[in-house]
N, C-alpha and C positions, 0 to 999 in steps of 0.2 A: 511795692515800691516804698523805700525810704519816704520819708513826709518831709525833708531838705527838698527833693529831686523833683517834689509836685508843686511846692514852691517855684523850684527855678523854671519849671515847665509852664508852670502858669505866667510868670513873669516874662519868661521869651514870646507868650503865646500873645499877651497885651503889646510887647513892646511893636508886634507886626501892625500894629492898628494904629502906632504912634511914627511910622516910619513910612519913606516912600513907597516899598515894597507891601507886599500883604505875605501875610502866610497862606502856602502849600501842602497838596498832598505829592508826595512824591513816592512814584514804587519803583524798585529795584531788582535787576537783572543780573549777579555777581559773577566773578568767575573767583578762582582759588589761588590760597598762595599768595605772592607778590603783588597779583590783579588787585586781589580783596583789600590786604593792606593799602595801596595804591588810592581805590574806590573810596573804604571808608574812611582816608581824610577830606575828600571831598562831602560825603555824606556828614562826620562832626560837624563841619563848617556850615553845612544848611540847618541841621539843628539848633547849633547854636546863634541862628540866625528868625530861628522859630517855627520853621517850616518841622511836617508832619511824616515823617519815614516807614516804608511799610518795605524790609525784605523778604521777597518770595526765595526760599531755599529749598532742597529737596533732602530728605532723613537722609540722605548718604554724605552732606556735602561735610568739608575736611575742617580749612581754616575759616569758613561763614559758620561761625558761631551763635548761635542762638540765647545761650545761657551767659553772657557776657553779660557785665552787668553794662547796661547803655538805655538810651531812650528810643533806640529802634524799637519798631515790631517787625519780628517776625511771624512771616506764613508758609508754616514744614509741609508740606505736601508727599503722602508717602512714594517710593523708590523701589522699583526691586533690587537694588544694588545698594549694599551696605556698604558704609565709613571704608572698614579693612578695603572693601573690595575696587571700592574706586582710588582706595592707595596704592593696593596695589598695580591697577590700570595704569595711573599715572607715573608712579615711579620705574616700570617696566619699558614706558614709552623715551624716560629720560635717556633710562640706562641703554639702551638699544641707541639715540638720539648720542649719546656725549661716547661711548666707545665704539661703536661698531658703522653706525652711518658713515660713508668715503666724504671728503670733504675738498676733492681736488677742485671739484666744478661742479655745478649745478646738476647736470645730467648725470652727473654722477651720485645724487641722491636716487633716483627713479630706481628699481621699485621700491625700493626701504621706504624713505621718507613716505612714500602717498602709503604703505602700507601702516605706518603709524599714524597716519591722520585719519585712514581709515576705521582703524580700532578706537580712536578718540571720538570719531565723526558716529559711527555705532552707536557708544555707550550715550553720547551726548543726543542724540535724537531720539531714544528710548526717555530720558531725562525729560529733554521736552515736550513728547508725547504725552508723558505723564502728566504733567503742569497743566496744557492746554486743554485736556481734553478728561481732567478733574469738574465735573462740575460745579462740584460745592466750594474750590478754591476758586474757582471762576465767576462763581453768584455770588459770592465774599466781595472781590476786588472790584465786580461793576458797582455793587452797593456803596462803597469806599469812595467811589466818582474823583478818581486822582486828576492830579492835570499834568502830569511828566511821569514821561519813565527814563531810568537813566540804566543801559545796558552795557556790559563789555561785550563787543562785539567778537572777542575772538570766542565766545561760548554761546553759539545762535538762540535763539528764543525770544528774545526780548523783545525783538521786530514784531515777532507775530502776536503776542500779548498786547504788546502797544496798537497793534494795527485792529485786534480782535475787542479790545476794552477802548479805541478812539481816542488815544491819547495819545499827544506830541512823543517823538523819539529824541531822546540823546545818547549819544555814544560816546564812550569812552572807551582809548585802547593807545597801546604804545604802536602796533604795525601791523600789519597783517599779511603773509606767509606772498613774496611776491606783489605786493601793494592788489590785490585782485578785488579787493572789497572797495578800498579806496577810489580805487581805478573805475571799476566798473560802476559802484551802486553810490561813492560819490562825486565819481567826476573827476576827480583830480586826473590830473595831468602827470607821467610820469615818461617826461623823453629820456631814454636810455642813453644816449649820448653824453647824458654828463651826472643823472641823476641813480644812481647806484639799486640793483635790484636787492629787495630784501633777501639773507639768508646767503648772496655772495661771497661775500666778505671782503668785497672790494670798497673802494674811498672815493671821493668827487673826483679827484684829479686822478683819469683813467689813463694810460697809454692806449697803443692803437688796436692791441694783442686783447687789454681788460674790456677795451668797447665793444671788442668783437665779441666774448665771452659772455658782456652785461645784457647784449642783444640777444645772444641765444637762451641768456637766463629768460630776459624777458618774455621771448616766444612759449620756450619750455612751461612759464606759469601762464600765462595767457589760454595755450590751448591744449597741454596735456597735462598738467595739474593741476590735482583738485583735491583744496585742503577737507571739504568737506563733499561729501559724496551727492551733487547735486541733484540728479534723481530724486532719491529718496526724498529728500530736504522739501524740493519742489513739491511731489506727489503728498507729504505731509501737510506742508502748505495750504496747497491747493484744496485738500479733503475737507483741513478746519478752517480757513475761509469762507466753502464754496463756491469756491471762482478760480480757474487757471489761473496761477501766478507763480512766482519761484522763489530761490532764496534771495536773490540779488535782487532782482524787483523789489520785496516784499523789504530788505535794506535801505535802498533807495530812497526811501519814505521817511528817512532821518535828518530832524533837521538840525542840528550842529554832532559836529565831530571835533570830539576834544582830545587831541593826540598827546599823549607823553613823551614830547619831545619837545627841542627848542633850537635852534639856532646856533649854541654852544655846542652841543652833540653832533645835532642833521651839518648836511652842506647846504647852500641856497638852492631852492627847486620851486617850481610854479606854484601858488596855493590858489584855494578859492575863498571868500566872504564867510561862510558857513564850516571851515575848517580853521581853528585854533592850534598853536603849539602852547602847551600847557607843561613842560616837562617841567619837574623839579618843586611841583605843587607839594612835594611832601616834603621840604628841607627845613629846618629848622635852625636856631641859636643853637648851640652846643650847649649843654644844661652839666652841672657837675658829674661827673663820675661816683660809682657806689666808694664807696670809702677804700676798702680793701684793693680795687682796681685801681683809685688812685694812688694810693701808696707804691703802687707798683709800678706803676708810670714814672713817679718820679724818679723812682730806685734807677731809674735809665739814663739820669744825668745828661749833661749835651750830647749823647747818642741819639735818645728818641724812639720813638717805640713806631712800630711796624703793626700794622691791623691787618690782619688776615682770617676771609671767610668767601667761602662758596654758596652760601645763600643759605635757607631755609629747607629746599626737596632736592640738595644731597648729602646723602649720610652715610652713602657705600664705599668710598675713597678703599681700594687694594691696600693692602699691607704696603704692597713693595711699594707704591706712589707715596702713602704718607708717610714711609721711611724714610724715600729720597726728598720729599718736601723740609722734615724734621730734621735730617741733616742737614739741609742748605742752611734753613734758620737758625743752626746751634753757630755756623761759622762767622756770624755777623756781629758787630761789638751792639747792635740795636736790641731791647727788647722784644720779645713777640706777644700780641694777644689774639689768638688762635681760635675761631669757631670752627669746634671739632666734635661730632660726635661717633663715638666706636671707640678699640681698642687703641688705648695708649702708644703710640709710634716708640719701638724701642730707642728708636736715637734721638729721643728726645732732649733738647738742650736745656742747663738749666737756664740760661735766657726766653724761656717759652712758657706761658700759661696756656693750659687748656681749657673753653669754657662752652657750654652748650647753647647762651646764648649772649648777645655781647649788644650793647647798648649803642651800636656802629653811629650813628651821628652826631652822639657825642665824642664820642673817639676820634673820629674823624676829623673833629671841630678843636680838639685838643692842643694846644701849642707845641705839644714835644712829636707831635704825630709826623712821621717823616714819609711815610708811604704807604698802601693801600694794595694787598694781593685778593686780587677779586675777579671771581666766575664773568663778572661783565654783564649782570642783571640791572637795567635802567635803572631802578631804586638806590643801588649801589654806587653803581656811574653818577649818577647827580646827586649824590650827598657830598663823592669826592668833588667833585665840581664844583658843588656849591659851598666847599671851605678851601677851595686849590690845594687836594693832595694830589699830589702822580700815582701812577698806577704802574702793577704787573698784573695785568689781564690773562687767566686761565679761560679761555671762554671752554663752556661745555655742551648747550643748544640751545635752540632756537635762536634767536634775534644779537644772541650775546658776542656772538661772533664779529658780527655788523659794527656792536656797540665798540669792540675795542679797536679795531681795524679802524674807526671813526678817531677816537681818541690817539693812537700809532699817528696816523696822517696830520693828527695838527701837534702833535709833540709834547704828549703828555701822558704818553703810556708805552710799555713795552708789552706784545705777546708772545704769548708761550703754548705749546700744545702738551696737553694732560695725557696723550697718547707715547708722546717721544719724552715727558719731560724728564731730567734728571736733577739730580744735586748742582750740578756744575752750571746746567742752564739757570737755575734759580739765584744762584747765588749771583751770579753775573749779572741775572736782570736790577736784583736787587741794587747792585754795587752800581749801577748804570743809572736806577732814578735815585736816587740816591745821592750819590757822587759828583751828576752831572746837574748841574743848575738850570741848565734848560730845561730840565722838566719841571723843574718846581714852579720858573719862572712861566712857562706854558699851560700851566695846572690853573693860577692863578689869574692870568688873562682869561683864561676861561672860565674862570671863578668873576671875575671882573665883569664881562658880557654878560654871566646869567643874576648878577644882581641889578647890572643897569636896565630896566624894564621900566617904563612908564606904570606899570600895573602889576600884582605881583601874579603869580601863574594860579596859584590858588582860586584868589580875589576875580580871576579872569572866570577860570572856569566856573565858579558861581554866578557870577552875571551873566554869563549866559544860559544858565538855567534856569534862572532867576525871567530873565529875559524869556523866553519860550513858554515858562507860565502866564507873565505877564500878557503877550500877546497869541497866545492859543497856540503858540509855533512861530516858523521863523521864514517861511513859504518866500518870500523876497530876497531871502540870500541864496536860494536853492538857485545853482546852475539851469539857465532856460535848455540844457543838452539833454537833461532826464525826460522833453518831452518830444523828443526825436529817435526816433529809431537808427540802427547801427550804423546802415548807409546814410541816411539822413548826417548823424552826427560826421561821419567822413565824408560830405558833400560829394559823393558818389552818385548821387543824383543830380545834381547839380554838373558836376564833370562828364556826365553820361549827355546831359541834354546837350553842354556847350560843344561835345564833340561831335554829335549830332548837326549840332549847326554849323561847324565848322565842314562836315561832310556834306552836306546840305546844300551848301555856298560852293563848295568845290564842284562837286558832283552838277548844279547849275552854270557855273562856270565854266566847267570842262565841256555841257552842252550847246553853252551858247558859241564858244569857241569851235565845236567841232560843225555847228549850222553853221557861222560865219565861214568856216572855210569850205563847205558845201557848196554853200552861197558863191562864192568868189571863183572855186571850184567850176561850178556851173557855169558863169557868167564869162569865164575864162576861152572856154572850149567854144560858146556858142559863138564869140568874137573874133576865134580863130575861123569859125567856120564860114561866117560873114565876107 
């Protein structure tokens, strides 16, 4: 490590002892791609505050790179998969989800969606097993005596390691399919009458038939759909912990849930004191663009530019789709900056520049940016909200369809379908969001909401992690519902008791009435005889 980094770390460590807080040891169980990019923002901030971070990663990790210049420590354990195999597995899942998974209703997902998750579940289960049963790794982690574990809930195992190491757990996630983990492990309420189920593509204000669909989706995710094969995971957790348990039960011990969303994207819904919505924590003021890119942007004049990116996980647009997109972009007066990997489209216009990487946040914060064509990933959507840029959404997989549906409902986006996308559709959508001032107005309104918070999202996320370290947990914030069985939670025992009481009273009243009637009847007969 260069000498200057040693001095920086030494100063950061010393600063802990002169501040109100104290330095802590943080263990991290990350996920890949945009999940890691978002989590790393929190980790970098913790490092700046003097905390010591250790990231546990398999040797097959893709984005979680131990070679990058960083003051994080990485513990790499051997995996039966290699990096190329992991990329192939995840790419295969994304391609199927993007181009083949039905999008009509949630019931149409089955069984293809379950098959996709089963494949990911089996892969991640092996990785988890390799970490938890690695005696050398676990011994090293125990000796380190960590203060807190930060884990991405979309890739289980962090909760198992936290339980083994007896340290408090903090989750960070965008959302779990069907809200099953937040609902059953976190205790979050999800009323289907006005809270759209994830992957449903519905917004908050639903019609009667949409509420019917949402209710069916809730039942589907609650009773039929398994994101991860619960029997296999519960068996592993029980084996490793040496007692009967389940994935959901182990996850329920999380102290704090940091949800990477906020009320500028979400619709109002019930929440709990150990849930905090920290969407957009990665957003920053725009920095100057590279000179060549700035010159191209400035050459757009009053027409401005359109930024186009489908994220880091999609690199295989078909030639037909790429040419349809390029043809539409060539017909608008704006300059286009397009993140694109692959064969250059034949219909690419002179107003379009292709880049393998974009300083997306800086471009969206540029005053000449007029619109953002996006796949609807939470990171990109929040950067657009942060800078008040209207969107054309082309959702591909995951919760992207929901993100764009929410932006459409809030009047800041137009949605298109990648499977039926034509040049006319894209051209019409771009002209709509650029020429109709209402889209820009609504995007700026959302930006105002995003900025008008008593505490920045990143500061809140770091506060809760440090809070858990200071207090060795946050048990006082966890709902007491965790101490109840399912029938106690739904008051079925109370309802049964009250029904029994009513039945008993009715039985006694009926008996008394019959007895009184019989007595009066007998006395009447006796009187007649006399």
